[in-house]
Residue, then its C-alpha position, 0 to 999 in steps of 0.5 A: x093371605x091364606x094362599x102363600x102362592x098368591x101374593x103377586x096375584x093379590x098385589x096386581x089385582x089391588x094395584x091395577x083394578x081394586x085401588x084405581x076403581x076406589x080412588x075414582x069414586x067422588x067420595x074417596x079422597x085418598x087411599x094407601x096400602x102398606x105391607x108388613x114384610x118379614x123384616x117388619x114382622x120381626x120388629x113388632x108385637x102382635x098380642x091379638x091372634x086375629x091380627x098377628x098373621x096380617x101382612x097388609x094394611x089398606x086405608x081410605x079417606x072418605x069425603x063428607x057426608x061420610x055416610x054417602x061416600x061409604x055407601x058408594x064405596x060399599x056398592x062398588x064392592x058389591x058390584x065388583x063381586x057380581x062382575x067377577x072382579x073380586x078374585x082375592x076373596x078366595x085367598x085372603x082373610x080380613x080380620x079387621x075391616x072397620x070405619x074409623x073417625x079421625x081423632x087428632x092429627x099432627x105434622x112434624x115442622x120439618x115436613x113443611x105441609x099442612x095436616x090435610x096434605x100429610x096423607x098425600x105426602x110421599x113416605x117410606x112406611x108407617x108405624x102402626x099402634x092398634x089398641x082396644x080402649x074401654x070407653x066405659x072408663x070415661x075419665x081414664x080414657x080422657x086422661x089416656x088421650x091427654x097423655x098420648x097427645x101431650x107426651x107421646x105424640x110430641x116425642x114421636x114428632x121430634x124423632x128423626x124420620x117422622x113426618x106426622x101422626x094421626x090417631x083414629x077411633x072406631x065408632x062405638x057399637x050400637x048394641x054397646x055404646x059404652x063398650x070398647x072401641x079400637x084406636x089406631x095411631x099411625x106415624x108417617x115415616x120418611x125413615x126406613x120403617x125397619x130402622x125407625x122401629x129399631x131406634x124406637x125399641x132402643x129408646x121407647x116413648x114414655x109409657x102411660x102412668x100405671x093408673x091408666x095401664x088397664x084403659x087400653x089393650x095393645x092388639x098390634x104394634x109395629x112397622x109397615x113399608x109403603x108398597x112400591x108398584x110392581x115390587x112384590x117380592x117380599x114373601x117370595x121363596x129364597x133361591x137355593x143353590x140347587x135352584x140356581x144350578x137348575 
């Protein structure tokens, strides 16, 4: 948010206009939003300056054929601008808006749902890990992915409060097909995201082998909370004693 006074306006617009219109599209299967509250922010790591100030994250799942679904979604956004229904453009910035492909998903046995149902299952928040991967190092990328899915993901799934994990990757650039891509690992949480982040910091998963250390560069890591409708007070100014007297 570039205007700290507009958090409530932004959330009202997203909840009551933007998200319902997107979810009504035939090509949109599901959509979610999360907030990086001040408590969440204190427990994360944000090496990328472009993402460090991010306070919200939104995600939509598109039906195949994805190209048609994305075109439909883009057209809705363009029409909304011409209809005067995109007020948030005046007081928000979006440092990363991309299309991602699912890489691999896992459900914790305790969740008792299928992988396809995981995004629809109610959760209290997510633990997000965003990194830039140098795809030109193809053997290293394959080894890193194998380590993540064989070591780190099972560790996450075994932890209290984890419902499942999805990993995504951005599409390679047409101008640089062997250039870096962005990878996101999304851990769905039944636990309070702040409490989960504290427990994870005290007992972190195994780090990748030293030989793979340069393959992925962390950009953003930390917990975000699920947004409850009409509960948008995370960034409100605290009430002072003077305010209470007035």
